[in-house]
C-alpha positions in Angstrom: -4.6 -12.6 17.8 -6.5 -10.0 19.4 -4.7 -10.7 23.0 -1.4 -10.7 21.3 -2.1 -7.3 19.8 -3.6 -6.0 22.8 -0.5 -7.1 25.2 1.6 -5.7 22.4 0.1 -2.2 22.4 0.2 -2.1 26.2 3.9 -3.2 26.6 5.4 -1.3 24.0 3.2 1.7 24.9 2.4 2.2 21.3 -1.2 3.7 21.8 0.8 6.8 22.7 2.4 7.0 19.6 -0.9 6.8 17.4 -4.3 7.3 18.0 -6.5 4.2 19.0 -8.7 4.0 16.3 -5.8 4.5 13.7 -4.3 1.5 15.4 -7.6 -0.4 15.3 -8.3 0.3 11.6 -4.5 -1.0 10.9 -5.0 -4.2 13.0 -8.4 -5.0 11.8 -7.1 -5.1 8.4 -4.1 -7.1 9.1 -6.2 -9.6 11.0 -8.7 -9.9 8.1 -6.1 -10.4 5.5 -4.0 -13.0 7.5 -6.6 -14.9 9.4 -9.7 -14.8 7.1 -8.2 -14.3 3.8 -5.8 -17.3 4.2 -8.5 -19.4 5.4 -11.0 -18.5 2.4 -8.1 -19.2 0.0 -7.3 -22.5 1.5 -11.1 -23.4 1.5 -11.2 -22.4 -2.2 -8.4 -24.5 -3.3 -9.7 -27.2 -1.0 -13.2 -27.2 -3.0 -11.1 -26.6 -6.5 -13.0 -23.3 -6.8 -11.4 -21.0 -9.4 -9.9 -17.5 -8.5 -9.9 -14.5 -10.5 -6.5 -14.1 -12.2 -6.1 -10.8 -14.1 -5.1 -11.3 -17.5 -1.9 -9.9 -19.3 -2.8 -6.7 -20.9 -1.2 -5.5 -24.1 -2.8 -1.9 -24.3 -1.4 0.6 -22.5 -2.5 4.3 -22.0 1.1 6.0 -21.9 4.4 5.5 -23.2 6.2 2.7 -21.2 9.1 4.6 -20.2 6.5 7.2 -18.5 5.7 4.6 -16.0 9.3 4.3 -14.8 9.9 8.0 -14.6 6.7 8.6 -12.5 7.7 6.0 -10.0 11.2 7.3 -9.9 9.8 11.1 -9.6 7.3 10.0 -6.9 10.0 8.6 -4.9 12.5 11.6 -5.4 9.5 14.2 -4.3 8.4 12.0 -1.6 11.9 11.2 -0.1 12.8 15.1 -0.4 9.7 16.7 1.2 10.0 14.1 3.9 13.6 15.2 4.7 12.7 18.9 4.2 9.8 18.5 6.6 12.3 17.3 9.3 14.3 20.1 9.0 12.1 23.1 8.1 8.5 24.2 8.8 5.7 22.4 7.0 4.6 24.3 3.6 1.2 25.6 3.9 0.4 23.9 0.5 1.4 20.7 1.4 -1.5 18.9 0.0 -0.5 20.1 -3.5 2.8 17.9 -3.0 0.9 15.0 -1.8 -1.5 15.3 -4.6 1.3 15.2 -7.1 2.9 12.3 -5.5 -0.2 10.4 -5.3 -1.0 11.2 -9.3 2.7 9.9 -10.4 2.1 6.7 -8.5 -1.6 6.0 -9.9 0.0 6.7 -13.3 2.8 4.1 -12.5 -0.2 1.8 -11.2 -1.8 2.0 -14.7 0.9 0.0 -16.6 0.1 -3.2 -18.0 0.5 -6.6 -16.5 3.3 -8.4 -18.5 4.9 -10.5 -16.2 4.4 -14.6 -16.2 3.0 -15.6 -13.1 5.3 -18.4 -11.1 3.6 -21.7 -10.0 
């Protein structure tokens, strides 16, 4: 896997697009989840080790409609700012926009898990 990633980076000249340390962190996380993560899950299944599965939650901190609205707003604000930044100079307080989008996404992630797992 490491040889393949090295050849890919060199042949496609991806190193000039992003910094080498950014690419290293990205691909190391990908390698861990794909190689070691799958191996760990297979070993746990082979030895009948129980894996943690989150339980359904009935308790919500916000109204259920707020979760959908927060995701829609985060998407609209994020896409709008991305399009705006392509054509206009960046806003000096862009960290505020980023913080708002992250807060909206965090609210959406607080929604309870209600779907049944398919086996």
